[in-house]
C-alpha positions as CSV (number, residue, x, y, z in Angstrom):
1,X,0.1,-0.1,0.1
2,X,1.3,3.7,-0.6
3,X,1.6,5.9,1.9
4,X,-0.8,8.9,1.7
5,X,2.5,11.2,2.6
6,X,3.9,10.4,-1.1
7,X,0.3,11.9,-2.8
8,X,1.1,15.6,-3.9
9,X,-2.8,16.1,-3.4
10,X,-2.3,15.7,0.4
11,X,-1.9,18.5,2.8
12,X,0.7,17.3,5.1
13,X,-0.9,19.2,7.8
14,X,-4.1,17.7,6.6
15,X,-5.2,14.4,9.8
16,X,-4.3,11.0,7.8
17,X,-4.9,7.7,8.7
18,X,-4.0,4.3,6.8
19,X,-3.9,0.8,7.0
20,X,-0.2,0.1,6.2
21,X,0.4,-3.7,6.3
22,X,-1.2,-6.5,8.1
23,X,0.3,-10.0,8.9
24,X,0.0,-13.1,11.1
25,X,2.4,-12.7,13.7
26,X,1.5,-16.1,15.6
27,X,-0.9,-19.1,15.2
28,X,-0.6,-21.8,17.5
29,X,-3.0,-24.6,17.5
30,X,-3.5,-27.6,20.0
31,X,-5.5,-30.6,19.2
32,X,-5.4,-31.5,22.7
33,X,-8.6,-34.0,22.6
34,X,-7.0,-35.9,19.2
35,X,-7.9,-38.6,18.7
36,X,-11.1,-39.1,21.5
37,X,-12.9,-36.3,20.0
38,X,-13.0,-37.3,16.5
39,X,-14.0,-40.8,17.8
40,X,-16.9,-39.6,20.0
41,X,-18.8,-37.3,17.7
42,X,-17.6,-34.3,19.2
43,X,-16.2,-32.9,16.3
44,X,-19.5,-32.8,14.2
45,X,-20.5,-29.6,16.8
46,X,-21.7,-31.5,19.5
47,X,-24.3,-30.9,21.5
48,X,-22.6,-29.7,24.5
49,X,-19.9,-27.8,22.9
50,X,-18.9,-24.4,23.7
51,X,-16.1,-22.0,23.1
52,X,-14.8,-19.8,25.5
53,X,-13.0,-16.7,23.7
54,X,-10.2,-14.7,25.1
55,X,-9.4,-11.1,23.3
56,X,-7.5,-8.7,23.3
57,X,-5.7,-5.3,21.9
58,X,-2.5,-4.2,22.1
59,X,-0.5,-1.3,20.0
60,X,2.6,0.6,20.3
61,X,4.5,3.1,18.2
62,X,6.8,2.0,15.5
63,X,10.6,2.9,17.0
64,X,12.4,5.7,15.5
65,X,8.7,6.5,13.3
66,X,6.3,9.3,14.9
67,X,4.1,8.1,12.0
68,X,3.4,4.3,12.3
69,X,2.0,2.2,15.0
70,X,1.9,-1.9,15.3
71,X,-2.0,-2.6,16.5
72,X,-2.2,-6.4,17.7
73,X,-5.3,-8.5,18.4
74,X,-4.3,-11.6,20.4
75,X,-7.1,-14.0,20.4
76,X,-7.3,-17.8,22.3
77,X,-10.3,-20.0,21.5
78,X,-10.4,-22.7,24.2
79,X,-13.3,-24.9,22.9
80,X,-14.8,-27.7,25.0
81,X,-17.5,-30.6,24.5
82,X,-18.7,-32.2,27.5
83,X,-16.1,-30.7,29.7
84,X,-13.1,-32.1,27.7
85,X,-10.8,-30.2,25.7
86,X,-11.1,-30.6,22.2
87,X,-8.3,-27.7,20.7
88,X,-7.3,-24.7,21.8
89,X,-6.1,-22.2,19.1
90,X,-4.3,-18.8,19.7
91,X,-3.1,-16.1,17.3
92,X,-1.9,-12.8,17.3
93,X,-2.8,-10.7,14.0
94,X,-1.0,-7.5,13.7
95,X,-1.4,-3.9,11.2
96,X,1.2,-0.9,11.1
97,X,-0.8,1.6,10.5
98,X,0.2,5.3,9.5
99,X,-1.4,8.4,11.4
100,X,-0.4,11.7,11.1
101,X,-2.1,14.9,12.6
102,X,-4.6,12.6,14.8
103,X,-5.1,14.0,18.3
104,X,-4.8,12.2,21.5
105,X,-8.1,11.5,21.9
106,X,-8.8,10.3,18.9
107,X,-5.9,8.2,18.1
108,X,-6.4,5.6,21.0
109,X,-9.6,5.2,19.3
110,X,-8.4,4.7,16.1
111,X,-5.5,2.3,17.4
112,X,-7.9,0.1,20.0
113,X,-11.2,-0.1,17.8
114,X,-11.3,0.9,14.5
115,X,-7.9,-0.6,13.2
116,X,-9.2,-4.3,14.9
117,X,-12.4,-3.7,13.1
118,X,-10.7,-3.5,9.7
119,X,-8.6,-6.2,10.1
120,X,-10.6,-8.8,12.4
121,X,-11.9,-10.3,9.4
122,X,-9.1,-11.5,8.0
123,X,-8.4,-13.1,11.7
124,X,-11.6,-14.4,11.6
125,X,-10.8,-16.4,8.3
126,X,-7.5,-18.0,9.4
127,X,-8.9,-19.4,12.9
128,X,-12.0,-20.7,10.7
129,X,-9.4,-22.6,8.4
130,X,-7.0,-23.7,10.9
131,X,-9.7,-25.7,12.6
132,X,-11.2,-26.9,9.5
133,X,-7.6,-27.7,8.4
134,X,-7.0,-29.6,12.2
135,X,-10.6,-32.1,11.7
136,X,-13.1,-30.0,12.8
137,X,-15.8,-27.7,11.4
138,X,-14.6,-24.5,10.6
139,X,-15.3,-22.4,13.7
140,X,-16.5,-18.7,12.3
141,X,-16.2,-16.2,14.6
142,X,-19.0,-13.8,15.3
143,X,-18.0,-10.2,14.8
144,X,-16.2,-8.6,17.7
145,X,-17.9,-5.2,19.0
146,X,-14.1,-3.5,19.4
147,X,-16.0,-0.3,21.5
148,X,-16.9,-3.0,23.9
149,X,-13.8,-4.3,24.3
150,X,-11.9,-1.0,24.6
151,X,-14.5,0.1,27.5
152,X,-14.4,-3.1,29.0
153,X,-9.8,-2.7,29.5
154,X,-10.4,0.8,30.5
155,X,-12.7,-0.1,33.5
156,X,-10.4,-2.4,34.3
157,X,-7.3,0.0,34.0
158,X,-9.6,2.3,36.1
159,X,-10.4,-0.3,38.6
160,X,-6.7,-1.4,39.4
161,X,-5.9,2.7,39.3
162,X,-3.9,2.5,36.0
163,X,-5.8,5.1,34.2
164,X,-5.9,5.1,30.5
165,X,-3.2,3.1,29.0
166,X,-2.1,2.7,25.8
167,X,-1.3,-0.8,25.7
């Protein structure tokens, strides 16, 4: 993706936000229930199956670069059937975004909400494909409201007395 700074039509004083690149940083799939989960029919979307999902968003500026930030979505899914773990999938999906002349109060939402909203469909596809390739039905995660995730994190930080954190 080209940098908006290279476009002569863009005023360098105007606010700018662009997704520069996105990539999979890490993927782990632990098929802890195999082969038993395949013999008991649990892989067919068993009646008593459930998924525990943990998600976090982190961001940090790129060192020695005041316009680019790395935003990461970290997710862990633990799939259970009849109180036994079938599999665990963990992923870290990241994007580098260019931000320029964005007010600090808006920057936090761009990095914690808007960037994950744009990149989550790609992470969702990777997890779906990984579970399918591991022998289970494709796990199609529901869309995530990253504003809710952001607010929950802010509440947790406020309870700990840490105030607003950027990571």
